[in-house]
N, CA, C and O atoms as a GROMACS GRO file, in nm:
protein
  440
    1MET      N    1   0.765  -1.796  -5.915
    1MET     CA    2   0.679  -1.861  -6.012
    1MET      C    3   0.660  -1.767  -6.131
    1MET      O    4   0.628  -1.650  -6.114
    2SER      N    5   0.678  -1.819  -6.251
    2SER     CA    6   0.663  -1.735  -6.371
    2SER      C    7   0.516  -1.715  -6.403
    2SER      O    8   0.429  -1.785  -6.352
    3ALA      N    9   0.489  -1.618  -6.491
    3ALA     CA   10   0.351  -1.590  -6.531
    3ALA      C   11   0.288  -1.710  -6.597
    3ALA      O   12   0.171  -1.739  -6.574
    4SER      N   13   0.365  -1.784  -6.680
    4SER     CA   14   0.309  -1.901  -6.747
    4SER      C   15   0.273  -2.012  -6.648
    4SER      O   16   0.178  -2.087  -6.671
    5GLU      N   17   0.349  -2.023  -6.537
    5GLU     CA   18   0.317  -2.123  -6.437
    5GLU      C   19   0.192  -2.086  -6.358
    5GLU      O   20   0.121  -2.174  -6.310
    6ARG      N   21   0.165  -1.955  -6.345
    6ARG     CA   22   0.048  -1.909  -6.272
    6ARG      C   23  -0.081  -1.924  -6.353
    6ARG      O   24  -0.190  -1.929  -6.296
    7ARG      N   25  -0.070  -1.931  -6.484
    7ARG     CA   26  -0.189  -1.934  -6.569
    7ARG      C   27  -0.260  -2.068  -6.558
    7ARG      O   28  -0.197  -2.174  -6.564
    8ARG      N   29  -0.389  -2.062  -6.543
    8ARG     CA   30  -0.470  -2.184  -6.537
    8ARG      C   31  -0.511  -2.231  -6.674
    8ARG      O   32  -0.538  -2.349  -6.694
    9TYR      N   33  -0.515  -2.140  -6.771
    9TYR     CA   34  -0.563  -2.172  -6.905
    9TYR      C   35  -0.461  -2.126  -7.008
    9TYR      O   36  -0.398  -2.021  -6.993
   10SER      N   37  -0.445  -2.205  -7.113
   10SER     CA   38  -0.355  -2.162  -7.221
   10SER      C   39  -0.421  -2.051  -7.302
   10SER      O   40  -0.543  -2.048  -7.317
   11ARG      N   41  -0.338  -1.960  -7.353
   11ARG     CA   42  -0.387  -1.847  -7.432
   11ARG      C   43  -0.380  -1.882  -7.579
   11ARG      O   44  -0.285  -1.947  -7.623
   12LEU      N   45  -0.479  -1.839  -7.655
   12LEU     CA   46  -0.484  -1.864  -7.798
   12LEU      C   47  -0.499  -1.732  -7.873
   12LEU      O   48  -0.562  -1.638  -7.824
   13SER      N   49  -0.442  -1.727  -7.990
   13SER     CA   50  -0.458  -1.610  -8.076
   13SER      C   51  -0.566  -1.644  -8.178
   13SER      O   52  -0.543  -1.721  -8.271
   14LEU      N   53  -0.684  -1.587  -8.159
   14LEU     CA   54  -0.799  -1.618  -8.244
   14LEU      C   55  -0.853  -1.492  -8.310
   14LEU      O   56  -0.829  -1.382  -8.261
   15PRO      N   57  -0.925  -1.509  -8.420
   15PRO     CA   58  -0.993  -1.393  -8.481
   15PRO      C   59  -1.121  -1.362  -8.403
   15PRO      O   60  -1.231  -1.392  -8.449
   16MET      N   61  -1.105  -1.301  -8.286
   16MET     CA   62  -1.217  -1.276  -8.197
   16MET      C   63  -1.224  -1.127  -8.164
   16MET      O   64  -1.122  -1.059  -8.157
   17PHE      N   65  -1.346  -1.077  -8.144
   17PHE     CA   66  -1.368  -0.936  -8.116
   17PHE      C   67  -1.465  -0.922  -7.999
   17PHE      O   68  -1.533  -1.018  -7.962
   18TYR      N   69  -1.473  -0.801  -7.942
   18TYR     CA   70  -1.565  -0.773  -7.832
   18TYR      C   71  -1.612  -0.629  -7.843
   18TYR      O   72  -1.557  -0.549  -7.918
   19ARG      N   73  -1.715  -0.598  -7.767
   19ARG     CA   74  -1.762  -0.460  -7.746
   19ARG      C   75  -1.847  -0.459  -7.621
   19ARG      O   76  -1.894  -0.565  -7.577
   20PRO      N   77  -1.868  -0.342  -7.562
   20PRO     CA   78  -1.958  -0.336  -7.447
   20PRO      C   79  -2.096  -0.390  -7.487
   20PRO      O   80  -2.147  -0.359  -7.595
   21ALA      N   81  -2.154  -0.469  -7.402
   21ALA     CA   82  -2.285  -0.529  -7.432
   21ALA      C   83  -2.392  -0.421  -7.443
   21ALA      O   84  -2.387  -0.319  -7.375
   22ARG      N   85  -2.486  -0.445  -7.530
   22ARG     CA   86  -2.603  -0.360  -7.551
   22ARG      C   87  -2.572  -0.222  -7.608
   22ARG      O   88  -2.658  -0.133  -7.606
   23LEU      N   89  -2.452  -0.202  -7.658
   23LEU     CA   90  -2.415  -0.076  -7.722
   23LEU      C   91  -2.375  -0.104  -7.866
   23LEU      O   92  -2.319  -0.210  -7.896
   24LEU      N   93  -2.404  -0.013  -7.952
   24LEU     CA   94  -2.364  -0.029  -8.091
   24LEU      C   95  -2.227   0.034  -8.114
   24LEU      O   96  -2.205   0.104  -8.213
   25ALA      N   97  -2.137   0.008  -8.022
   25ALA     CA   98  -2.000   0.058  -8.032
   25ALA      C   99  -1.922  -0.027  -8.131
   25ALA      O  100  -1.961  -0.141  -8.160
   26PRO      N  101  -1.814   0.027  -8.185
   26PRO     CA  102  -1.731  -0.053  -8.276
   26PRO      C  103  -1.673  -0.174  -8.204
   26PRO      O  104  -1.646  -0.170  -8.083
   27ARG      N  105  -1.653  -0.278  -8.278
   27ARG     CA  106  -1.588  -0.398  -8.222
   27ARG      C  107  -1.438  -0.372  -8.212
   27ARG      O  108  -1.378  -0.303  -8.294
   28ARG      N  109  -1.380  -0.429  -8.106
   28ARG     CA  110  -1.236  -0.420  -8.083
   28ARG      C  111  -1.179  -0.561  -8.079
   28ARG      O  112  -1.248  -0.656  -8.044
   29ALA      N  113  -1.053  -0.574  -8.115
   29ALA     CA  114  -0.988  -0.705  -8.114
   29ALA      C  115  -0.970  -0.755  -7.971
   29ALA      O  116  -0.934  -0.680  -7.881
   30ALA      N  117  -0.995  -0.883  -7.954
   30ALA     CA  118  -0.968  -0.953  -7.828
   30ALA      C  119  -0.846  -1.041  -7.854
   30ALA      O  120  -0.842  -1.116  -7.952
   31ARG      N  121  -0.747  -1.033  -7.768
   31ARG     CA  122  -0.623  -1.109  -7.787
   31ARG      C  123  -0.605  -1.204  -7.669
   31ARG      O  124  -0.672  -1.194  -7.567
   32ASP      N  125  -0.513  -1.297  -7.687
   32ASP     CA  126  -0.479  -1.392  -7.580
   32ASP      C  127  -0.605  -1.450  -7.516
   32ASP      O  128  -0.625  -1.440  -7.395
   33VAL      N  129  -0.689  -1.508  -7.597
   33VAL     CA  130  -0.817  -1.560  -7.552
   33VAL      C  131  -0.796  -1.693  -7.480
   33VAL      O  132  -0.717  -1.777  -7.525
   34SER      N  133  -0.865  -1.712  -7.369
   34SER     CA  134  -0.860  -1.840  -7.296
   34SER      C  135  -0.995  -1.862  -7.231
   34SER      O  136  -1.084  -1.777  -7.240
   35ARG      N  137  -1.011  -1.974  -7.166
   35ARG     CA  138  -1.133  -2.003  -7.092
   35ARG      C  139  -1.148  -1.908  -6.974
   35ARG      O  140  -1.258  -1.890  -6.920
   36GLY      N  141  -1.037  -1.846  -6.934
   36GLY     CA  142  -1.039  -1.756  -6.819
   36GLY      C  143  -1.063  -1.610  -6.850
   36GLY      O  144  -1.103  -1.533  -6.762
   37GLY      N  145  -1.040  -1.569  -6.978
   37GLY     CA  146  -1.059  -1.428  -7.010
   37GLY      C  147  -0.992  -1.389  -7.140
   37GLY      O  148  -0.952  -1.474  -7.220
   38ILE      N  149  -0.979  -1.257  -7.159
   38ILE     CA  150  -0.918  -1.202  -7.281
   38ILE      C  151  -0.831  -1.083  -7.245
   38ILE      O  152  -0.844  -1.023  -7.138
   39ARG      N  153  -0.741  -1.050  -7.337
   39ARG     CA  154  -0.669  -0.922  -7.332
   39ARG      C  155  -0.737  -0.834  -7.434
   39ARG      O  156  -0.752  -0.873  -7.550
   40ALA      N  157  -0.778  -0.715  -7.394
   40ALA     CA  158  -0.859  -0.629  -7.479
   40ALA      C  159  -0.796  -0.492  -7.495
   40ALA      O  160  -0.736  -0.440  -7.401
   41HIS      N  161  -0.810  -0.434  -7.612
   41HIS     CA  162  -0.770  -0.296  -7.636
   41HIS      C  163  -0.892  -0.208  -7.620
   41HIS      O  164  -1.001  -0.243  -7.665
   42THR      N  165  -0.873  -0.092  -7.556
   42THR     CA  166  -0.984  -0.001  -7.528
   42THR      C  167  -0.934   0.142  -7.519
   42THR      O  168  -0.816   0.165  -7.492
   43ASP      N  169  -1.022   0.236  -7.541
   43ASP     CA  170  -0.989   0.376  -7.518
   43ASP      C  171  -1.040   0.423  -7.382
   43ASP      O  172  -1.017   0.537  -7.343
   44ASP      N  173  -1.109   0.336  -7.311
   44ASP     CA  174  -1.167   0.369  -7.180
   44ASP      C  175  -1.067   0.339  -7.068
   44ASP      O  176  -1.004   0.233  -7.068
   45ALA      N  177  -1.054   0.430  -6.974
   45ALA     CA  178  -0.967   0.411  -6.859
   45ALA      C  179  -1.043   0.327  -6.756
   45ALA      O  180  -1.101   0.379  -6.661
   46LEU      N  181  -1.043   0.197  -6.778
   46LEU     CA  182  -1.117   0.106  -6.690
   46LEU      C  183  -1.053   0.100  -6.552
   46LEU      O  184  -0.934   0.130  -6.536
   47VAL      N  185  -1.132   0.063  -6.453
   47VAL     CA  186  -1.085   0.054  -6.314
   47VAL      C  187  -1.066  -0.093  -6.278
   47VAL      O  188  -1.156  -0.174  -6.296
   48VAL      N  189  -0.947  -0.125  -6.227
   48VAL     CA  190  -0.922  -0.263  -6.185
   48VAL      C  191  -1.027  -0.304  -6.082
   48VAL      O  192  -1.054  -0.230  -5.988
   49GLY      N  193  -1.084  -0.420  -6.101
   49GLY     CA  194  -1.188  -0.471  -6.013
   49GLY      C  195  -1.329  -0.442  -6.062
   49GLY      O  196  -1.425  -0.503  -6.014
   50ALA      N  197  -1.342  -0.349  -6.156
   50ALA     CA  198  -1.476  -0.315  -6.208
   50ALA      C  199  -1.534  -0.434  -6.284
   50ALA      O  200  -1.463  -0.511  -6.348
   51ARG      N  201  -1.665  -0.447  -6.274
   51ARG     CA  202  -1.737  -0.552  -6.347
   51ARG      C  203  -1.806  -0.489  -6.467
   51ARG      O  204  -1.866  -0.382  -6.458
   52LEU      N  205  -1.795  -0.558  -6.580
   52LEU     CA  206  -1.854  -0.511  -6.705
   52LEU      C  207  -1.929  -0.625  -6.771
   52LEU      O  208  -1.907  -0.742  -6.741
   53GLU      N  209  -2.017  -0.589  -6.861
   53GLU     CA  210  -2.083  -0.689  -6.945
   53GLU      C  211  -2.038  -0.661  -7.088
   53GLU      O  212  -2.052  -0.549  -7.137
   54ILE      N  213  -1.982  -0.764  -7.154
   54ILE     CA  214  -1.934  -0.747  -7.290
   54ILE      C  215  -2.002  -0.847  -7.382
   54ILE      O  216  -2.050  -0.952  -7.339
   55GLU      N  217  -2.005  -0.813  -7.509
   55GLU     CA  218  -2.048  -0.906  -7.612
   55GLU      C  219  -1.920  -0.955  -7.680
   55GLU      O  220  -1.842  -0.875  -7.733
   56LEU      N  221  -1.900  -1.084  -7.678
   56LEU     CA  222  -1.781  -1.147  -7.734
   56LEU      C  223  -1.820  -1.214  -7.866
   56LEU      O  224  -1.908  -1.299  -7.869
   57PHE      N  225  -1.754  -1.174  -7.974
   57PHE     CA  226  -1.784  -1.228  -8.106
   57PHE      C  227  -1.686  -1.340  -8.137
   57PHE      O  228  -1.567  -1.316  -8.157
   58LEU      N  229  -1.737  -1.461  -8.142
   58LEU     CA  230  -1.655  -1.578  -8.169
   58LEU      C  231  -1.631  -1.589  -8.319
   58LEU      O  232  -1.707  -1.532  -8.397
   59PRO      N  233  -1.526  -1.661  -8.360
   59PRO     CA  234  -1.506  -1.683  -8.504
   59PRO      C  235  -1.632  -1.745  -8.564
   59PRO      O  236  -1.695  -1.832  -8.503
   60GLY      N  237  -1.669  -1.703  -8.680
   60GLY     CA  238  -1.796  -1.746  -8.740
   60GLY      C  239  -1.901  -1.641  -8.709
   60GLY      O  240  -1.872  -1.521  -8.710
   61ARG      N  241  -2.021  -1.685  -8.680
   61ARG     CA  242  -2.130  -1.589  -8.658
   61ARG      C  243  -2.185  -1.590  -8.516
   61ARG      O  244  -2.286  -1.526  -8.489
   62GLU      N  245  -2.122  -1.661  -8.426
   62GLU     CA  246  -2.172  -1.670  -8.289
   62GLU      C  247  -2.122  -1.552  -8.204
   62GLU      O  248  -2.015  -1.496  -8.229
   63SER      N  249  -2.201  -1.516  -8.106
   63SER     CA  250  -2.156  -1.420  -8.006
   63SER      C  251  -2.209  -1.463  -7.870
   63SER      O  252  -2.308  -1.534  -7.860
   64LEU      N  253  -2.140  -1.418  -7.767
   64LEU     CA  254  -2.178  -1.446  -7.628
   64LEU      C  255  -2.182  -1.314  -7.553
   64LEU      O  256  -2.097  -1.228  -7.575
   65THR      N  257  -2.278  -1.297  -7.466
   65THR     CA  258  -2.278  -1.184  -7.374
   65THR      C  259  -2.233  -1.239  -7.239
   65THR      O  260  -2.298  -1.326  -7.182
   66VAL      N  261  -2.121  -1.186  -7.189
   66VAL     CA  262  -2.061  -1.240  -7.067
   66VAL      C  263  -2.025  -1.127  -6.971
   66VAL      O  264  -2.000  -1.014  -7.013
   67ASP      N  265  -2.022  -1.159  -6.844
   67ASP     CA  266  -1.977  -1.067  -6.741
   67ASP      C  267  -1.827  -1.088  -6.721
   67ASP      O  268  -1.779  -1.202  -6.719
   68VAL      N  269  -1.754  -0.978  -6.706
   68VAL     CA  270  -1.610  -0.983  -6.686
   68VAL      C  271  -1.571  -0.891  -6.571
   68VAL      O  272  -1.647  -0.802  -6.531
   69ARG      N  273  -1.452  -0.914  -6.519
   69ARG     CA  274  -1.392  -0.828  -6.417
   69ARG      C  275  -1.261  -0.777  -6.475
   69ARG      O  276  -1.185  -0.854  -6.533
   70VAL      N  277  -1.234  -0.648  -6.458
   70VAL     CA  278  -1.107  -0.591  -6.504
   70VAL      C  279  -0.997  -0.638  -6.409
   70VAL      O  280  -0.995  -0.598  -6.292
   71ALA      N  281  -0.907  -0.723  -6.458
   71ALA     CA  282  -0.800  -0.777  -6.375
   71ALA      C  283  -0.678  -0.685  -6.373
   71ALA      O  284  -0.610  -0.676  -6.270
   72TRP      N  285  -0.651  -0.618  -6.483
   72TRP     CA  286  -0.539  -0.525  -6.493
   72TRP      C  287  -0.562  -0.432  -6.611
   72TRP      O  288  -0.641  -0.462  -6.700
   73ILE      N  289  -0.493  -0.319  -6.610
   73ILE     CA  290  -0.499  -0.225  -6.723
   73ILE      C  291  -0.366  -0.152  -6.729
   73ILE      O  292  -0.304  -0.123  -6.627
   74ARG      N  293  -0.323  -0.123  -6.853
   74ARG     CA  294  -0.201  -0.044  -6.871
   74ARG      C  295  -0.216   0.044  -6.994
   74ARG      O  296  -0.281   0.007  -7.093
   75GLU      N  297  -0.154   0.161  -6.986
   75GLU     CA  298  -0.161   0.257  -7.095
   75GLU      C  299  -0.067   0.211  -7.207
   75GLU      O  300   0.043   0.162  -7.181
   76LEU      N  301  -0.113   0.226  -7.330
   76LEU     CA  302  -0.032   0.193  -7.447
   76LEU      C  303   0.037   0.320  -7.497
   76LEU      O  304  -0.022   0.428  -7.493
   77PRO      N  305   0.160   0.308  -7.544
   77PRO     CA  306   0.233   0.426  -7.589
   77PRO      C  307   0.181   0.484  -7.721
   77PRO      O  308   0.216   0.597  -7.756
   78GLY      N  309   0.103   0.411  -7.793
   78GLY     CA  310   0.050   0.458  -7.921
   78GLY      C  311  -0.018   0.342  -7.991
   78GLY      O  312  -0.012   0.228  -7.945
   79GLY      N  313  -0.080   0.371  -8.101
   79GLY     CA  314  -0.144   0.263  -8.174
   79GLY      C  315  -0.293   0.281  -8.187
   79GLY      O  316  -0.342   0.394  -8.189
   80ASP      N  317  -0.363   0.171  -8.195
   80ASP     CA  318  -0.507   0.175  -8.223
   80ASP      C  319  -0.593   0.196  -8.099
   80ASP      O  320  -0.715   0.212  -8.111
   81ALA      N  321  -0.534   0.196  -7.980
   81ALA     CA  322  -0.610   0.215  -7.856
   81ALA      C  323  -0.523   0.282  -7.751
   81ALA      O  324  -0.400   0.278  -7.760
   82ARG      N  325  -0.586   0.343  -7.652
   82ARG     CA  326  -0.512   0.410  -7.544
   82ARG      C  327  -0.465   0.313  -7.437
   82ARG      O  328  -0.363   0.336  -7.371
   83TYR      N  329  -0.541   0.202  -7.418
   83TYR     CA  330  -0.511   0.107  -7.311
   83TYR      C  331  -0.525  -0.036  -7.360
   83TYR      O  332  -0.590  -0.063  -7.461
   84GLU      N  333  -0.462  -0.127  -7.286
   84GLU     CA  334  -0.495  -0.268  -7.298
   84GLU      C  335  -0.529  -0.316  -7.158
   84GLU      O  336  -0.474  -0.269  -7.059
   85ALA      N  337  -0.622  -0.411  -7.152
   85ALA     CA  338  -0.671  -0.457  -7.021
   85ALA      C  339  -0.692  -0.607  -7.024
   85ALA      O  340  -0.726  -0.665  -7.127
   86GLY      N  341  -0.670  -0.668  -6.910
   86GLY     CA  342  -0.703  -0.809  -6.891
   86GLY      C  343  -0.844  -0.817  -6.836
   86GLY      O  344  -0.872  -0.763  -6.729
   87LEU      N  345  -0.932  -0.886  -6.908
   87LEU     CA  346  -1.071  -0.902  -6.865
   87LEU      C  347  -1.094  -1.048  -6.829
   87LEU      O  348  -1.086  -1.136  -6.914
   88GLU      N  349  -1.123  -1.072  -6.703
   88GLU     CA  350  -1.144  -1.208  -6.652
   88GLU      C  351  -1.292  -1.243  -6.664
   88GLU      O  352  -1.378  -1.169  -6.617
   89PHE      N  353  -1.322  -1.358  -6.726
   89PHE     CA  354  -1.460  -1.403  -6.734
   89PHE      C  355  -1.509  -1.440  -6.596
   89PHE      O  356  -1.440  -1.508  -6.519
   90LEU      N  357  -1.630  -1.395  -6.564
   90LEU     CA  358  -1.695  -1.433  -6.439
   90LEU      C  359  -1.786  -1.552  -6.468
   90LEU      O  360  -1.777  -1.612  -6.575
   91GLU      N  361  -1.872  -1.584  -6.378
   91GLU     CA  362  -1.960  -1.700  -6.391
   91GLU      C  363  -2.036  -1.699  -6.524
   91GLU      O  364  -2.100  -1.600  -6.560
   92MET      N  365  -2.027  -1.811  -6.595
   92MET     CA  366  -2.104  -1.830  -6.719
   92MET      C  367  -2.202  -1.943  -6.696
   92MET      O  368  -2.177  -2.033  -6.617
   93ASP      N  369  -2.315  -1.937  -6.767
   93ASP     CA  370  -2.406  -2.050  -6.758
   93ASP      C  371  -2.348  -2.165  -6.842
   93ASP      O  372  -2.253  -2.145  -6.918
   94ALA      N  373  -2.404  -2.283  -6.827
   94ALA     CA  374  -2.349  -2.402  -6.892
   94ALA      C  375  -2.347  -2.388  -7.044
   94ALA      O  376  -2.253  -2.434  -7.109
   95GLY      N  377  -2.448  -2.327  -7.102
   95GLY     CA  378  -2.453  -2.309  -7.246
   95GLY      C  379  -2.345  -2.216  -7.297
   95GLY      O  380  -2.281  -2.243  -7.398
   96GLN      N  381  -2.324  -2.105  -7.227
   96GLN     CA  382  -2.218  -2.010  -7.266
   96GLN      C  383  -2.081  -2.077  -7.257
   96GLN      O  384  -2.000  -2.066  -7.349
   97ALA      N  385  -2.057  -2.145  -7.147
   97ALA     CA  386  -1.927  -2.211  -7.127
   97ALA      C  387  -1.903  -2.316  -7.235
   97ALA      O  388  -1.791  -2.327  -7.286
   98ALA      N  389  -2.005  -2.392  -7.269
   98ALA     CA  390  -1.990  -2.496  -7.372
   98ALA      C  391  -1.959  -2.434  -7.508
   98ALA      O  392  -1.874  -2.486  -7.581
   99ARG      N  393  -2.025  -2.324  -7.542
   99ARG     CA  394  -1.999  -2.258  -7.671
   99ARG      C  395  -1.856  -2.204  -7.677
   99ARG      O  396  -1.788  -2.218  -7.778
  100LEU      N  397  -1.810  -2.143  -7.569
  100LEU     CA  398  -1.674  -2.092  -7.565
  100LEU      C  399  -1.574  -2.208  -7.572
  100LEU      O  400  -1.476  -2.200  -7.645
  101ASP      N  401  -1.598  -2.313  -7.496
  101ASP     CA  402  -1.508  -2.428  -7.496
  101ASP      C  403  -1.498  -2.492  -7.634
  101ASP      O  404  -1.389  -2.529  -7.677
  102ARG      N  405  -1.611  -2.504  -7.705
  102ARG     CA  406  -1.608  -2.561  -7.841
  102ARG      C  407  -1.525  -2.474  -7.934
  102ARG      O  408  -1.446  -2.525  -8.013
  103CYS      N  409  -1.542  -2.345  -7.923
  103CYS     CA  410  -1.466  -2.252  -8.006
  103CYS      C  411  -1.317  -2.265  -7.978
  103CYS      O  412  -1.237  -2.277  -8.071
  104LEU      N  413  -1.277  -2.264  -7.852
  104LEU     CA  414  -1.136  -2.274  -7.816
  104LEU      C  415  -1.077  -2.408  -7.858
  104LEU      O  416  -0.962  -2.414  -7.901
  105ALA      N  417  -1.154  -2.515  -7.846
  105ALA     CA  418  -1.106  -2.648  -7.883
  105ALA      C  419  -1.072  -2.656  -8.032
  105ALA      O  420  -0.979  -2.727  -8.071
  106ARG      N  421  -1.146  -2.584  -8.115
  106ARG     CA  422  -1.119  -2.584  -8.260
  106ARG      C  423  -0.983  -2.524  -8.292
  106ARG      O  424  -0.921  -2.562  -8.392
  107TYR      N  425  -0.937  -2.432  -8.211
  107TYR     CA  426  -0.813  -2.360  -8.240
  107TYR      C  427  -0.695  -2.404  -8.154
  107TYR      O  428  -0.582  -2.363  -8.179
  108GLU      N  429  -0.720  -2.486  -8.055
  108GLU     CA  430  -0.613  -2.524  -7.962
  108GLU      C  431  -0.511  -2.611  -8.032
  108GLU      O  432  -0.545  -2.703  -8.106
  109ILE      N  433  -0.385  -2.580  -8.006
  109ILE     CA  434  -0.275  -2.658  -8.060
  109ILE      C  435  -0.241  -2.766  -7.960
  109ILE      O  436  -0.215  -2.738  -7.843
  110THR      N  437  -0.241  -2.889  -8.004
  110THR     CA  438  -0.212  -3.000  -7.912
  110THR      C  439  -0.076  -3.056  -7.935
  110THR      O  440  -0.036  -3.150  -7.866
   0.00000   0.00000   0.00000
């Protein structure tokens, strides 16, 4: 089974950013955004399986604070970050899920 067949959600390239929740850290680009999670660039050597709380900045002025699980991480050979990681969204309340779904629906290619 290919990776695309295993995916439950389609990935979108959006102008979206994230940072650790409750910290005034710089925002980092979030890539391959879906209802299931994001691919994130980071300088932190995250541990697979670790749970984190991030602030996700949606296009426009909205943001969401969500819990994620580190699904995978790999070192980058160079560039703007040391690592890229797959962050899986964990349980969201109905309001958070609706806001994310509305955002993704605006950018989804049909």
